[in-house]
C-alpha positions in Angstrom: 0.1 0.0 -0.3 1.3 3.6 -1.0 1.9 6.1 1.5 -1.0 8.9 1.8 0.0 11.9 1.1 -1.9 15.2 2.6 -1.9 18.7 1.3 -2.5 21.6 4.0 -2.9 25.2 2.1 -3.0 28.0 4.7 -4.2 31.4 3.2 -3.2 34.8 5.3 -4.5 37.8 4.8 -2.9 41.2 5.7 -3.9 44.9 5.5 -1.7 47.4 5.1 -2.8 50.9 6.1 -0.8 53.5 4.0 -1.7 56.4 6.1 -0.2 58.3 9.3 -2.3 60.6 11.8 0.2 63.5 10.6 0.0 62.5 6.9 -0.2 64.3 3.9 -2.8 64.6 1.8 -2.4 65.7 -1.8 -4.4 66.0 -5.1 -3.4 63.0 -7.4 -4.3 64.4 -11.0 -4.5 60.5 -12.2 -6.9 59.2 -9.4 -8.4 62.6 -9.7 -9.1 63.0 -5.5 -7.2 63.6 -2.9 -5.2 60.7 -1.3 -2.8 60.2 0.9 1.0 60.6 -0.2 4.0 59.1 0.5 7.3 60.1 0.3 10.0 57.9 -2.0 12.0 57.2 1.0 8.6 55.6 3.3 7.7 53.6 -0.5 11.3 52.2 -0.2 11.1 51.4 3.6 7.4 49.7 3.0 8.6 48.0 -0.1 11.8 46.4 1.9 9.5 45.0 4.4 6.2 44.3 2.8 6.7 43.7 -1.0 6.1 40.5 -2.5 8.5 38.9 -4.6 6.3 37.6 -7.3 4.9 40.8 -7.6 7.6 43.5 -8.7 6.6 47.1 -7.9 6.4 49.0 -11.3 7.6 52.3 -10.7 6.2 53.6 -14.3 2.5 52.6 -12.8 3.1 55.2 -9.7 1.9 58.3 -9.5 4.6 61.1 -8.8 3.0 64.1 -7.5 4.9 67.6 -6.8 4.1 69.3 -3.7 3.8 73.7 -3.4 7.0 73.3 -1.4 8.7 71.3 -4.3 8.7 67.7 -2.5 8.2 64.8 -4.8 6.0 62.2 -3.3 4.0 59.4 -4.2 0.3 58.5 -4.4 -0.1 55.8 -1.9 -3.2 54.6 -3.8 -1.2 54.2 -6.5 1.0 51.7 -4.4 -1.7 49.4 -3.2 -3.2 49.1 -6.5 -0.3 46.9 -8.2 -0.8 44.3 -5.2 2.7 44.3 -4.6 2.2 44.8 -0.8 1.1 41.6 0.8 
């Protein structure tokens, strides 16, 4: 008699909240609404711990927004929409 094999699959889901209490909100012209904004450094830090290796981030799909003080920020919705954060 052949040995029996059992496969167990466990699915988990994480929810990442990309908004800080003191977080910036900016108008994203691509999304056409106010969105949470992340600095490029915050995006890099987040992706270093939360990025899914099978879903690399496509920077050309990120929405970069210039602020009135000359800072460049990233639309958080454009990051989440790529399903890169797991």
